[in-house]
N, CA, C and O atoms as a Maestro MAE file, in Angstrom:
{
 s_m_m2io_version
 :::
 2.0.0
}

f_m_ct {
 s_m_title
 :::
 protein
 m_atom[356] {
  # First column is atom index #
  i_m_mmod_type
  r_m_x_coord
  r_m_y_coord
  r_m_z_coord
  i_m_residue_number
  s_m_chain_name
  s_m_pdb_residue_name
  s_m_pdb_atom_name
  i_m_atomic_number
  :::
  1 25 44.105 51.406 100.007 1 A "MET " " N  " 7
  2 3 43.792 50.047 100.387 1 A "MET " " CA " 6
  3 2 45.093 49.255 100.472 1 A "MET " " C  " 6
  4 15 45.995 49.445 99.657 1 A "MET " " O  " 8
  5 25 45.183 48.388 101.437 2 A "MET " " N  " 7
  6 3 46.310 47.467 101.515 2 A "MET " " CA " 6
  7 2 46.096 46.360 100.488 2 A "MET " " C  " 6
  8 15 45.000 46.223 99.944 2 A "MET " " O  " 8
  9 25 47.130 45.572 100.221 3 A "ASN " " N  " 7
  10 3 46.956 44.453 99.305 3 A "ASN " " CA " 6
  11 2 45.763 43.611 99.739 3 A "ASN " " C  " 6
  12 15 45.564 43.358 100.927 3 A "ASN " " O  " 8
  13 25 44.974 43.183 98.757 4 A "LYS " " N  " 7
  14 3 43.805 42.348 99.063 4 A "LYS " " CA " 6
  15 2 43.886 41.076 98.242 4 A "LYS " " C  " 6
  16 15 44.164 41.117 97.043 4 A "LYS " " O  " 8
  17 25 43.644 39.946 98.888 5 A "THR " " N  " 7
  18 3 43.689 38.651 98.227 5 A "THR " " CA " 6
  19 2 42.280 38.083 98.153 5 A "THR " " C  " 6
  20 15 41.531 38.102 99.129 5 A "THR " " O  " 8
  21 25 41.935 37.575 96.968 6 A "ILE " " N  " 7
  22 3 40.637 36.940 96.754 6 A "ILE " " CA " 6
  23 2 40.886 35.595 96.106 6 A "ILE " " C  " 6
  24 15 41.633 35.503 95.132 6 A "ILE " " O  " 8
  25 25 40.265 34.547 96.639 7 A "ASP " " N  " 7
  26 3 40.379 33.203 96.065 7 A "ASP " " CA " 6
  27 2 39.196 32.945 95.157 7 A "ASP " " C  " 6
  28 15 38.062 33.313 95.464 7 A "ASP " " O  " 8
  29 25 39.482 32.302 94.025 8 A "GLU " " N  " 7
  30 3 38.441 31.867 93.098 8 A "GLU " " CA " 6
  31 2 38.774 30.433 92.731 8 A "GLU " " C  " 6
  32 15 39.696 30.183 91.955 8 A "GLU " " O  " 8
  33 25 38.024 29.491 93.289 9 A "GLY " " N  " 7
  34 3 38.335 28.083 93.087 9 A "GLY " " CA " 6
  35 2 39.711 27.780 93.661 9 A "GLY " " C  " 6
  36 15 39.989 28.086 94.821 9 A "GLY " " O  " 8
  37 25 40.570 27.181 92.847 10 A "ASN " " N  " 7
  38 3 41.930 26.842 93.269 10 A "ASN " " CA " 6
  39 2 42.919 27.977 92.994 10 A "ASN " " C  " 6
  40 15 44.116 27.819 93.233 10 A "ASN " " O  " 8
  41 25 42.445 29.098 92.504 11 A "LEU " " N  " 7
  42 3 43.317 30.207 92.130 11 A "LEU " " CA " 6
  43 2 43.243 31.326 93.166 11 A "LEU " " C  " 6
  44 15 42.196 31.558 93.770 11 A "LEU " " O  " 8
  45 25 44.355 32.010 93.361 12 A "ARG " " N  " 7
  46 3 44.415 33.122 94.310 12 A "ARG " " CA " 6
  47 2 44.905 34.369 93.575 12 A "ARG " " C  " 6
  48 15 45.902 34.321 92.855 12 A "ARG " " O  " 8
  49 25 44.196 35.488 93.762 13 A "PHE " " N  " 7
  50 3 44.519 36.753 93.121 13 A "PHE " " CA " 6
  51 2 44.804 37.800 94.192 13 A "PHE " " C  " 6
  52 15 44.044 37.948 95.149 13 A "PHE " " O  " 8
  53 25 45.902 38.521 94.020 14 A "THR " " N  " 7
  54 3 46.253 39.575 94.956 14 A "THR " " CA " 6
  55 2 46.209 40.908 94.230 14 A "THR " " C  " 6
  56 15 46.887 41.100 93.221 14 A "THR " " O  " 8
  57 25 45.415 41.816 94.744 15 A "PHE " " N  " 7
  58 3 45.288 43.156 94.197 15 A "PHE " " CA " 6
  59 2 46.157 44.088 95.032 15 A "PHE " " C  " 6
  60 15 46.031 44.130 96.256 15 A "PHE " " O  " 8
  61 25 47.030 44.826 94.376 16 A "SER " " N  " 7
  62 3 47.974 45.695 95.085 16 A "SER " " CA " 6
  63 2 47.281 46.926 95.658 16 A "SER " " C  " 6
  64 15 46.093 47.155 95.431 16 A "SER " " O  " 8
  65 25 48.044 47.704 96.397 17 A "LYS " " N  " 7
  66 3 47.503 48.921 97.006 17 A "LYS " " CA " 6
  67 2 47.113 49.966 95.954 17 A "LYS " " C  " 6
  68 15 46.480 50.967 96.287 17 A "LYS " " O  " 8
  69 25 47.490 49.740 94.679 18 A "ASP " " N  " 7
  70 3 47.092 50.661 93.605 18 A "ASP " " CA " 6
  71 2 45.591 50.598 93.332 18 A "ASP " " C  " 6
  72 15 45.027 51.495 92.704 18 A "ASP " " O  " 8
  73 25 44.953 49.535 93.806 19 A "TYR " " N  " 7
  74 3 43.508 49.396 93.633 19 A "TYR " " CA " 6
  75 2 42.802 50.010 94.832 19 A "TYR " " C  " 6
  76 15 43.114 49.695 95.981 19 A "TYR " " O  " 8
  77 25 41.842 50.895 94.550 20 A "MET " " N  " 7
  78 3 41.078 51.522 95.632 20 A "MET " " CA " 6
  79 2 40.170 50.487 96.292 20 A "MET " " C  " 6
  80 15 39.925 50.538 97.498 20 A "MET " " O  " 8
  81 25 39.677 49.550 95.487 21 A "SER " " N  " 7
  82 3 38.842 48.479 96.031 21 A "SER " " CA " 6
  83 2 38.900 47.284 95.094 21 A "SER " " C  " 6
  84 15 39.165 47.419 93.900 21 A "SER " " O  " 8
  85 25 38.649 46.124 95.655 22 A "ALA " " N  " 7
  86 3 38.545 44.876 94.894 22 A "ALA " " CA " 6
  87 2 37.610 43.986 95.687 22 A "ALA " " C  " 6
  88 15 37.809 43.765 96.882 22 A "ALA " " O  " 8
  89 25 36.582 43.475 95.010 23 A "LEU " " N  " 7
  90 3 35.626 42.648 95.742 23 A "LEU " " CA " 6
  91 2 35.063 41.543 94.888 23 A "LEU " " C  " 6
  92 15 34.982 41.634 93.663 23 A "LEU " " O  " 8
  93 25 34.677 40.488 95.587 24 A "ARG " " N  " 7
  94 3 34.012 39.356 94.929 24 A "ARG " " CA " 6
  95 2 32.614 39.816 94.562 24 A "ARG " " C  " 6
  96 15 31.920 40.463 95.347 24 A "ARG " " O  " 8
  97 25 32.218 39.461 93.338 25 A "PHE " " N  " 7
  98 3 30.940 39.943 92.836 25 A "PHE " " CA " 6
  99 2 30.068 38.810 92.315 25 A "PHE " " C  " 6
  100 15 28.922 39.043 91.930 25 A "PHE " " O  " 8
  101 25 30.595 37.577 92.297 26 A "ASP " " N  " 7
  102 3 29.873 36.489 91.630 26 A "ASP " " CA " 6
  103 2 28.764 35.851 92.448 26 A "ASP " " C  " 6
  104 15 28.148 34.885 91.996 26 A "ASP " " O  " 8
  105 25 28.499 36.359 93.624 27 A "ASN " " N  " 7
  106 3 27.370 35.812 94.393 27 A "ASN " " CA " 6
  107 2 26.066 36.519 94.041 27 A "ASN " " C  " 6
  108 15 25.020 36.205 94.610 27 A "ASN " " O  " 8
  109 25 26.117 37.461 93.119 28 A "LEU " " N  " 7
  110 3 24.932 38.198 92.680 28 A "LEU " " CA " 6
  111 2 24.335 37.512 91.449 28 A "LEU " " C  " 6
  112 15 25.050 37.221 90.490 28 A "LEU " " O  " 8
  113 25 23.025 37.256 91.477 29 A "VAL " " N  " 7
  114 3 22.331 36.658 90.342 29 A "VAL " " CA " 6
  115 2 21.196 37.587 89.941 29 A "VAL " " C  " 6
  116 15 20.366 37.965 90.768 29 A "VAL " " O  " 8
  117 25 21.168 37.955 88.651 30 A "ILE " " N  " 7
  118 3 20.124 38.838 88.127 30 A "ILE " " CA " 6
  119 2 19.459 38.124 86.960 30 A "ILE " " C  " 6
  120 15 20.131 37.728 86.008 30 A "ILE " " O  " 8
  121 25 18.147 37.959 87.028 31 A "ASP " " N  " 7
  122 3 17.385 37.270 85.983 31 A "ASP " " CA " 6
  123 2 17.992 35.917 85.624 31 A "ASP " " C  " 6
  124 15 18.028 35.543 84.451 31 A "ASP " " O  " 8
  125 25 18.470 35.182 86.628 32 A "GLY " " N  " 7
  126 3 19.011 33.860 86.418 32 A "GLY " " CA " 6
  127 2 20.441 33.820 85.914 32 A "GLY " " C  " 6
  128 15 20.994 32.737 85.722 32 A "GLY " " O  " 8
  129 25 21.062 34.996 85.692 33 A "LEU " " N  " 7
  130 3 22.434 35.046 85.208 33 A "LEU " " CA " 6
  131 2 23.374 35.411 86.340 33 A "LEU " " C  " 6
  132 15 23.135 36.362 87.085 33 A "LEU " " O  " 8
  133 25 24.448 34.644 86.460 34 A "LYS " " N  " 7
  134 3 25.451 34.902 87.490 34 A "LYS " " CA " 6
  135 2 26.325 36.073 87.052 34 A "LYS " " C  " 6
  136 15 26.667 36.201 85.877 34 A "LYS " " O  " 8
  137 25 26.676 36.911 87.996 35 A "ALA " " N  " 7
  138 3 27.524 38.063 87.696 35 A "ALA " " CA " 6
  139 2 28.967 37.634 87.464 35 A "ALA " " C  " 6
  140 15 29.322 36.472 87.664 35 A "ALA " " O  " 8
  141 25 29.784 38.575 87.043 36 A "ILE " " N  " 7
  142 3 31.217 38.346 86.877 36 A "ILE " " CA " 6
  143 2 31.842 38.016 88.230 36 A "ILE " " C  " 6
  144 15 31.198 38.171 89.268 36 A "ILE " " O  " 8
  145 25 33.104 37.560 88.220 37 A "ASP " " N  " 7
  146 3 33.742 37.109 89.449 37 A "ASP " " CA " 6
  147 2 34.179 38.250 90.372 37 A "ASP " " C  " 6
  148 15 33.872 38.234 91.564 37 A "ASP " " O  " 8
  149 25 34.894 39.241 89.827 38 A "PHE " " N  " 7
  150 3 35.418 40.334 90.655 38 A "PHE " " CA " 6
  151 2 35.144 41.678 90.013 38 A "PHE " " C  " 6
  152 15 34.975 41.787 88.798 38 A "PHE " " O  " 8
  153 25 35.104 42.693 90.851 39 A "VAL " " N  " 7
  154 3 35.134 44.080 90.402 39 A "VAL " " CA " 6
  155 2 36.306 44.720 91.138 39 A "VAL " " C  " 6
  156 15 36.429 44.599 92.357 39 A "VAL " " O  " 8
  157 25 37.166 45.406 90.379 40 A "ALA " " N  " 7
  158 3 38.326 46.075 90.978 40 A "ALA " " CA " 6
  159 2 38.374 47.501 90.446 40 A "ALA " " C  " 6
  160 15 38.039 47.751 89.288 40 A "ALA " " O  " 8
  161 25 38.790 48.430 91.295 41 A "GLU " " N  " 7
  162 3 38.756 49.850 90.934 41 A "GLU " " CA " 6
  163 2 40.101 50.512 91.230 41 A "GLU " " C  " 6
  164 15 40.658 50.368 92.319 41 A "GLU " " O  " 8
  165 25 40.608 51.241 90.234 42 A "THR " " N  " 7
  166 3 41.758 52.107 90.446 42 A "THR " " CA " 6
  167 2 41.237 53.536 90.429 42 A "THR " " C  " 6
  168 15 40.028 53.750 90.342 42 A "THR " " O  " 8
  169 25 42.121 54.507 90.509 43 A "THR " " N  " 7
  170 3 41.657 55.895 90.523 43 A "THR " " CA " 6
  171 2 40.999 56.309 89.219 43 A "THR " " C  " 6
  172 15 40.186 57.234 89.211 43 A "THR " " O  " 8
  173 25 41.334 55.641 88.102 44 A "ASP " " N  " 7
  174 3 40.761 56.060 86.823 44 A "ASP " " CA " 6
  175 2 40.068 54.963 86.020 44 A "ASP " " C  " 6
  176 15 39.538 55.240 84.944 44 A "ASP " " O  " 8
  177 25 40.058 53.720 86.517 45 A "LEU " " N  " 7
  178 3 39.424 52.625 85.774 45 A "LEU " " CA " 6
  179 2 38.658 51.687 86.696 45 A "LEU " " C  " 6
  180 15 38.997 51.511 87.866 45 A "LEU " " O  " 8
  181 25 37.622 51.097 86.133 46 A "LEU " " N  " 7
  182 3 36.857 50.072 86.825 46 A "LEU " " CA " 6
  183 2 37.010 48.788 86.011 46 A "LEU " " C  " 6
  184 15 36.711 48.772 84.817 46 A "LEU " " O  " 8
  185 25 37.476 47.709 86.650 47 A "TYR " " N  " 7
  186 3 37.712 46.435 85.971 47 A "TYR " " CA " 6
  187 2 36.621 45.444 86.348 47 A "TYR " " C  " 6
  188 15 36.309 45.271 87.526 47 A "TYR " " O  " 8
  189 25 36.043 44.797 85.346 48 A "PHE " " N  " 7
  190 3 35.109 43.703 85.544 48 A "PHE " " CA " 6
  191 2 35.858 42.439 85.135 48 A "PHE " " C  " 6
  192 15 36.254 42.305 83.977 48 A "PHE " " O  " 8
  193 25 36.056 41.514 86.065 49 A "ILE " " N  " 7
  194 3 36.960 40.399 85.849 49 A "ILE " " CA " 6
  195 2 36.202 39.073 85.949 49 A "ILE " " C  " 6
  196 15 35.534 38.793 86.944 49 A "ILE " " O  " 8
  197 25 36.322 38.275 84.905 50 A "GLU " " N  " 7
  198 3 35.745 36.928 84.881 50 A "GLU " " CA " 6
  199 2 36.905 35.945 84.788 50 A "GLU " " C  " 6
  200 15 37.748 36.067 83.899 50 A "GLU " " O  " 8
  201 25 36.958 34.986 85.683 51 A "ILE " " N  " 7
  202 3 38.049 34.022 85.746 51 A "ILE " " CA " 6
  203 2 37.595 32.698 85.144 51 A "ILE " " C  " 6
  204 15 36.506 32.208 85.444 51 A "ILE " " O  " 8
  205 25 38.439 32.130 84.297 52 A "LYS " " N  " 7
  206 3 38.205 30.792 83.747 52 A "LYS " " CA " 6
  207 2 39.462 29.969 83.987 52 A "LYS " " C  " 6
  208 15 40.541 30.336 83.523 52 A "LYS " " O  " 8
  209 25 39.333 28.872 84.702 53 A "ASP " " N  " 7
  210 3 40.456 27.999 85.021 53 A "ASP " " CA " 6
  211 2 40.396 26.783 84.097 53 A "ASP " " C  " 6
  212 15 39.702 25.809 84.389 53 A "ASP " " O  " 8
  213 25 41.119 26.845 82.991 54 A "PHE " " N  " 7
  214 3 41.090 25.766 82.003 54 A "PHE " " CA " 6
  215 2 41.785 24.508 82.495 54 A "PHE " " C  " 6
  216 15 41.633 23.448 81.887 54 A "PHE " " O  " 8
  217 25 42.535 24.598 83.569 55 A "GLN " " N  " 7
  218 3 43.244 23.435 84.086 55 A "GLN " " CA " 6
  219 2 42.505 22.768 85.245 55 A "GLN " " C  " 6
  220 15 43.028 21.822 85.835 55 A "GLN " " O  " 8
  221 25 41.330 23.226 85.578 56 A "ASN " " N  " 7
  222 3 40.575 22.669 86.688 56 A "ASN " " CA " 6
  223 2 40.242 21.203 86.406 56 A "ASN " " C  " 6
  224 15 39.518 20.911 85.454 56 A "ASN " " O  " 8
  225 25 40.754 20.286 87.214 57 A "PRO " " N  " 7
  226 3 40.506 18.858 86.945 57 A "PRO " " CA " 6
  227 2 39.042 18.461 87.144 57 A "PRO " " C  " 6
  228 15 38.628 17.402 86.672 57 A "PRO " " O  " 8
  229 25 38.258 19.282 87.827 58 A "LYS " " N  " 7
  230 3 36.844 18.966 88.042 58 A "LYS " " CA " 6
  231 2 35.961 19.412 86.883 58 A "LYS " " C  " 6
  232 15 34.788 19.042 86.827 58 A "LYS " " O  " 8
  233 25 36.500 20.195 85.963 59 A "ALA " " N  " 7
  234 3 35.701 20.703 84.850 59 A "ALA " " CA " 6
  235 2 35.341 19.565 83.895 59 A "ALA " " C  " 6
  236 15 36.179 18.727 83.561 59 A "ALA " " O  " 8
  237 25 34.098 19.553 83.470 60 A "THR " " N  " 7
  238 3 33.651 18.547 82.499 60 A "THR " " CA " 6
  239 2 34.167 18.938 81.110 60 A "THR " " C  " 6
  240 15 34.492 20.101 80.872 60 A "THR " " O  " 8
  241 25 34.239 17.973 80.203 61 A "PRO " " N  " 7
  242 3 34.652 18.310 78.825 61 A "PRO " " CA " 6
  243 2 33.737 19.375 78.202 61 A "PRO " " C  " 6
  244 15 34.199 20.238 77.456 61 A "PRO " " O  " 8
  245 25 32.450 19.307 78.513 62 A "GLU " " N  " 7
  246 3 31.509 20.293 77.983 62 A "GLU " " CA " 6
  247 2 31.836 21.689 78.511 62 A "GLU " " C  " 6
  248 15 31.803 22.665 77.763 62 A "GLU " " O  " 8
  249 25 32.150 21.776 79.795 63 A "ARG " " N  " 7
  250 3 32.483 23.073 80.397 63 A "ARG " " CA " 6
  251 2 33.771 23.634 79.807 63 A "ARG " " C  " 6
  252 15 33.859 24.826 79.515 63 A "ARG " " O  " 8
  253 25 34.767 22.770 79.633 64 A "ARG " " N  " 7
  254 3 36.029 23.220 79.036 64 A "ARG " " CA " 6
  255 2 35.811 23.744 77.625 64 A "ARG " " C  " 6
  256 15 36.377 24.768 77.243 64 A "ARG " " O  " 8
  257 25 34.980 23.033 76.843 65 A "LYS " " N  " 7
  258 3 34.697 23.481 75.482 65 A "LYS " " CA " 6
  259 2 33.955 24.804 75.500 65 A "LYS " " C  " 6
  260 15 34.271 25.704 74.720 65 A "LYS " " O  " 8
  261 25 32.980 24.931 76.375 66 A "SER " " N  " 7
  262 3 32.220 26.174 76.485 66 A "SER " " CA " 6
  263 2 33.135 27.349 76.834 66 A "SER " " C  " 6
  264 15 33.043 28.415 76.226 66 A "SER " " O  " 8
  265 25 34.018 27.149 77.814 67 A "ASP " " N  " 7
  266 3 34.949 28.206 78.216 67 A "ASP " " CA " 6
  267 2 35.917 28.541 77.084 67 A "ASP " " C  " 6
  268 15 36.214 29.711 76.842 67 A "ASP " " O  " 8
  269 25 36.414 27.503 76.384 68 A "ALA " " N  " 7
  270 3 37.334 27.736 75.273 68 A "ALA " " CA " 6
  271 2 36.639 28.486 74.141 68 A "ALA " " C  " 6
  272 15 37.231 29.375 73.530 68 A "ALA " " O  " 8
  273 25 35.380 28.130 73.859 69 A "ASP " " N  " 7
  274 3 34.620 28.829 72.814 69 A "ASP " " CA " 6
  275 2 34.431 30.297 73.178 69 A "ASP " " C  " 6
  276 15 34.537 31.170 72.317 69 A "ASP " " O  " 8
  277 25 34.153 30.570 74.442 70 A "MET " " N  " 7
  278 3 33.976 31.946 74.881 70 A "MET " " CA " 6
  279 2 35.280 32.731 74.706 70 A "MET " " C  " 6
  280 15 35.264 33.880 74.265 70 A "MET " " O  " 8
  281 25 36.402 32.107 75.052 71 A "LEU " " N  " 7
  282 3 37.695 32.758 74.915 71 A "LEU " " CA " 6
  283 2 38.005 33.032 73.440 71 A "LEU " " C  " 6
  284 15 38.453 34.125 73.093 71 A "LEU " " O  " 8
  285 25 37.770 32.054 72.584 72 A "LYS " " N  " 7
  286 3 38.014 32.238 71.145 72 A "LYS " " CA " 6
  287 2 37.162 33.371 70.590 72 A "LYS " " C  " 6
  288 15 37.648 34.178 69.797 72 A "LYS " " O  " 8
  289 25 35.904 33.441 70.996 73 A "ALA " " N  " 7
  290 3 35.017 34.505 70.527 73 A "ALA " " CA " 6
  291 2 35.521 35.872 70.981 73 A "ALA " " C  " 6
  292 15 35.492 36.839 70.221 73 A "ALA " " O  " 8
  293 25 35.977 35.939 72.216 74 A "ALA " " N  " 7
  294 3 36.486 37.215 72.736 74 A "ALA " " CA " 6
  295 2 37.725 37.655 71.970 74 A "ALA " " C  " 6
  296 15 37.893 38.843 71.695 74 A "ALA " " O  " 8
  297 25 38.590 36.716 71.625 75 A "ILE " " N  " 7
  298 3 39.806 37.052 70.888 75 A "ILE " " CA " 6
  299 2 39.474 37.483 69.462 75 A "ILE " " C  " 6
  300 15 40.019 38.475 68.977 75 A "ILE " " O  " 8
  301 25 38.588 36.755 68.784 76 A "THR " " N  " 7
  302 3 38.294 37.064 67.391 76 A "THR " " CA " 6
  303 2 37.485 38.347 67.233 76 A "THR " " C  " 6
  304 15 37.563 39.000 66.193 76 A "THR " " O  " 8
  305 25 36.715 38.713 68.244 77 A "GLU " " N  " 7
  306 3 35.961 39.967 68.175 77 A "GLU " " CA " 6
  307 2 36.879 41.175 68.331 77 A "GLU " " C  " 6
  308 15 36.534 42.282 67.919 77 A "GLU " " O  " 8
  309 25 38.053 40.957 68.929 78 A "LYS " " N  " 7
  310 3 39.075 41.993 69.097 78 A "LYS " " CA " 6
  311 2 38.504 43.277 69.695 78 A "LYS " " C  " 6
  312 15 38.719 44.372 69.177 78 A "LYS " " O  " 8
  313 25 37.790 43.120 70.770 79 A "LYS " " N  " 7
  314 3 37.224 44.283 71.441 79 A "LYS " " CA " 6
  315 2 38.342 45.038 72.157 79 A "LYS " " C  " 6
  316 15 39.089 44.435 72.928 79 A "LYS " " O  " 8
  317 25 38.473 46.334 71.920 80 A "PRO " " N  " 7
  318 3 39.581 47.087 72.512 80 A "PRO " " CA " 6
  319 2 39.520 47.173 74.035 80 A "PRO " " C  " 6
  320 15 40.543 47.402 74.680 80 A "PRO " " O  " 8
  321 25 38.353 46.993 74.609 81 A "HIS " " N  " 7
  322 3 38.215 47.113 76.064 81 A "HIS " " CA " 6
  323 2 38.461 45.779 76.773 81 A "HIS " " C  " 6
  324 15 38.397 45.713 78.001 81 A "HIS " " O  " 8
  325 25 38.736 44.737 76.026 82 A "LEU " " N  " 7
  326 3 38.883 43.418 76.612 82 A "LEU " " CA " 6
  327 2 40.353 43.069 76.773 82 A "LEU " " C  " 6
  328 15 41.130 43.165 75.823 82 A "LEU " " O  " 8
  329 25 40.724 42.672 77.956 83 A "THR " " N  " 7
  330 3 42.090 42.246 78.222 83 A "THR " " CA " 6
  331 2 42.064 40.802 78.676 83 A "THR " " C  " 6
  332 15 41.335 40.448 79.603 83 A "THR " " O  " 8
  333 25 42.852 39.973 78.029 84 A "LEU " " N  " 7
  334 3 42.946 38.566 78.397 84 A "LEU " " CA " 6
  335 2 44.348 38.303 78.904 84 A "LEU " " C  " 6
  336 15 45.329 38.711 78.282 84 A "LEU " " O  " 8
  337 25 44.440 37.632 80.016 85 A "ARG " " N  " 7
  338 3 45.750 37.279 80.567 85 A "ARG " " CA " 6
  339 2 45.726 35.819 80.973 85 A "ARG " " C  " 6
  340 15 44.752 35.333 81.549 85 A "ARG " " O  " 8
  341 25 46.805 35.131 80.664 86 A "TRP " " N  " 7
  342 3 46.945 33.740 81.076 86 A "TRP " " CA " 6
  343 2 47.603 33.698 82.428 86 A "TRP " " C  " 6
  344 15 48.579 34.407 82.673 86 A "TRP " " O  " 8
  345 25 47.084 32.882 83.299 87 A "VAL " " N  " 7
  346 3 47.656 32.715 84.640 87 A "VAL " " CA " 6
  347 2 48.207 31.303 84.706 87 A "VAL " " C  " 6
  348 15 47.479 30.335 84.485 87 A "VAL " " O  " 8
  349 25 49.481 31.185 85.007 88 A "LYS " " N  " 7
  350 3 50.081 29.863 85.153 88 A "LYS " " CA " 6
  351 2 50.139 29.521 86.627 88 A "LYS " " C  " 6
  352 15 50.418 30.377 87.467 88 A "LYS " " O  " 8
  353 25 49.876 28.280 86.928 89 A "ARG " " N  " 7
  354 3 49.925 27.819 88.317 89 A "ARG " " CA " 6
  355 2 51.344 27.649 88.753 89 A "ARG " " C  " 6
  356 15 51.597 27.267 89.895 89 A "ARG " " O  " 8
  :::
 }
 m_bond[355] {
  # First column is bond index #
  i_m_from
  i_m_to
  i_m_order
  :::
  1 1 2 1
  2 2 3 1
  3 3 4 2
  4 3 5 1
  5 5 6 1
  6 6 7 1
  7 7 8 2
  8 7 9 1
  9 9 10 1
  10 10 11 1
  11 11 12 2
  12 11 13 1
  13 13 14 1
  14 14 15 1
  15 15 16 2
  16 15 17 1
  17 17 18 1
  18 18 19 1
  19 19 20 2
  20 19 21 1
  21 21 22 1
  22 22 23 1
  23 23 24 2
  24 23 25 1
  25 25 26 1
  26 26 27 1
  27 27 28 2
  28 27 29 1
  29 29 30 1
  30 30 31 1
  31 31 32 2
  32 31 33 1
  33 33 34 1
  34 34 35 1
  35 35 36 2
  36 35 37 1
  37 37 38 1
  38 38 39 1
  39 39 40 2
  40 39 41 1
  41 41 42 1
  42 42 43 1
  43 43 44 2
  44 43 45 1
  45 45 46 1
  46 46 47 1
  47 47 48 2
  48 47 49 1
  49 49 50 1
  50 50 51 1
  51 51 52 2
  52 51 53 1
  53 53 54 1
  54 54 55 1
  55 55 56 2
  56 55 57 1
  57 57 58 1
  58 58 59 1
  59 59 60 2
  60 59 61 1
  61 61 62 1
  62 62 63 1
  63 63 64 2
  64 63 65 1
  65 65 66 1
  66 66 67 1
  67 67 68 2
  68 67 69 1
  69 69 70 1
  70 70 71 1
  71 71 72 2
  72 71 73 1
  73 73 74 1
  74 74 75 1
  75 75 76 2
  76 75 77 1
  77 77 78 1
  78 78 79 1
  79 79 80 2
  80 79 81 1
  81 81 82 1
  82 82 83 1
  83 83 84 2
  84 83 85 1
  85 85 86 1
  86 86 87 1
  87 87 88 2
  88 87 89 1
  89 89 90 1
  90 90 91 1
  91 91 92 2
  92 91 93 1
  93 93 94 1
  94 94 95 1
  95 95 96 2
  96 95 97 1
  97 97 98 1
  98 98 99 1
  99 99 100 2
  100 99 101 1
  101 101 102 1
  102 102 103 1
  103 103 104 2
  104 103 105 1
  105 105 106 1
  106 106 107 1
  107 107 108 2
  108 107 109 1
  109 109 110 1
  110 110 111 1
  111 111 112 2
  112 111 113 1
  113 113 114 1
  114 114 115 1
  115 115 116 2
  116 115 117 1
  117 117 118 1
  118 118 119 1
  119 119 120 2
  120 119 121 1
  121 121 122 1
  122 122 123 1
  123 123 124 2
  124 123 125 1
  125 125 126 1
  126 126 127 1
  127 127 128 2
  128 127 129 1
  129 129 130 1
  130 130 131 1
  131 131 132 2
  132 131 133 1
  133 133 134 1
  134 134 135 1
  135 135 136 2
  136 135 137 1
  137 137 138 1
  138 138 139 1
  139 139 140 2
  140 139 141 1
  141 141 142 1
  142 142 143 1
  143 143 144 2
  144 143 145 1
  145 145 146 1
  146 146 147 1
  147 147 148 2
  148 147 149 1
  149 149 150 1
  150 150 151 1
  151 151 152 2
  152 151 153 1
  153 153 154 1
  154 154 155 1
  155 155 156 2
  156 155 157 1
  157 157 158 1
  158 158 159 1
  159 159 160 2
  160 159 161 1
  161 161 162 1
  162 162 163 1
  163 163 164 2
  164 163 165 1
  165 165 166 1
  166 166 167 1
  167 167 168 2
  168 167 169 1
  169 169 170 1
  170 170 171 1
  171 171 172 2
  172 171 173 1
  173 173 174 1
  174 174 175 1
  175 175 176 2
  176 175 177 1
  177 177 178 1
  178 178 179 1
  179 179 180 2
  180 179 181 1
  181 181 182 1
  182 182 183 1
  183 183 184 2
  184 183 185 1
  185 185 186 1
  186 186 187 1
  187 187 188 2
  188 187 189 1
  189 189 190 1
  190 190 191 1
  191 191 192 2
  192 191 193 1
  193 193 194 1
  194 194 195 1
  195 195 196 2
  196 195 197 1
  197 197 198 1
  198 198 199 1
  199 199 200 2
  200 199 201 1
  201 201 202 1
  202 202 203 1
  203 203 204 2
  204 203 205 1
  205 205 206 1
  206 206 207 1
  207 207 208 2
  208 207 209 1
  209 209 210 1
  210 210 211 1
  211 211 212 2
  212 211 213 1
  213 213 214 1
  214 214 215 1
  215 215 216 2
  216 215 217 1
  217 217 218 1
  218 218 219 1
  219 219 220 2
  220 219 221 1
  221 221 222 1
  222 222 223 1
  223 223 224 2
  224 223 225 1
  225 225 226 1
  226 226 227 1
  227 227 228 2
  228 227 229 1
  229 229 230 1
  230 230 231 1
  231 231 232 2
  232 231 233 1
  233 233 234 1
  234 234 235 1
  235 235 236 2
  236 235 237 1
  237 237 238 1
  238 238 239 1
  239 239 240 2
  240 239 241 1
  241 241 242 1
  242 242 243 1
  243 243 244 2
  244 243 245 1
  245 245 246 1
  246 246 247 1
  247 247 248 2
  248 247 249 1
  249 249 250 1
  250 250 251 1
  251 251 252 2
  252 251 253 1
  253 253 254 1
  254 254 255 1
  255 255 256 2
  256 255 257 1
  257 257 258 1
  258 258 259 1
  259 259 260 2
  260 259 261 1
  261 261 262 1
  262 262 263 1
  263 263 264 2
  264 263 265 1
  265 265 266 1
  266 266 267 1
  267 267 268 2
  268 267 269 1
  269 269 270 1
  270 270 271 1
  271 271 272 2
  272 271 273 1
  273 273 274 1
  274 274 275 1
  275 275 276 2
  276 275 277 1
  277 277 278 1
  278 278 279 1
  279 279 280 2
  280 279 281 1
  281 281 282 1
  282 282 283 1
  283 283 284 2
  284 283 285 1
  285 285 286 1
  286 286 287 1
  287 287 288 2
  288 287 289 1
  289 289 290 1
  290 290 291 1
  291 291 292 2
  292 291 293 1
  293 293 294 1
  294 294 295 1
  295 295 296 2
  296 295 297 1
  297 297 298 1
  298 298 299 1
  299 299 300 2
  300 299 301 1
  301 301 302 1
  302 302 303 1
  303 303 304 2
  304 303 305 1
  305 305 306 1
  306 306 307 1
  307 307 308 2
  308 307 309 1
  309 309 310 1
  310 310 311 1
  311 311 312 2
  312 311 313 1
  313 313 314 1
  314 314 315 1
  315 315 316 2
  316 315 317 1
  317 317 318 1
  318 318 319 1
  319 319 320 2
  320 319 321 1
  321 321 322 1
  322 322 323 1
  323 323 324 2
  324 323 325 1
  325 325 326 1
  326 326 327 1
  327 327 328 2
  328 327 329 1
  329 329 330 1
  330 330 331 1
  331 331 332 2
  332 331 333 1
  333 333 334 1
  334 334 335 1
  335 335 336 2
  336 335 337 1
  337 337 338 1
  338 338 339 1
  339 339 340 2
  340 339 341 1
  341 341 342 1
  342 342 343 1
  343 343 344 2
  344 343 345 1
  345 345 346 1
  346 346 347 1
  347 347 348 2
  348 347 349 1
  349 349 350 1
  350 350 351 1
  351 351 352 2
  352 351 353 1
  353 353 354 1
  354 354 355 1
  355 355 356 2
  :::
 }
}
């Protein structure tokens, strides 16, 4: 695959040719729950990616708190399969 770019809100993500595929997945709703944002695949791993933009000026205080609480929970649970990365604009 050639480099693929996917936009999520005001953020842009580029997946290199090392990824066999990368696609937007958040338009799928199952039992009222929205799916994760992206699915990306390499030759040996499948990544499920959820994006949270803490700097989004349109986010309500409640949404920011909810997203921050989710991030704190993910960090404190220390799940070995979870990778968190900060993206700076």
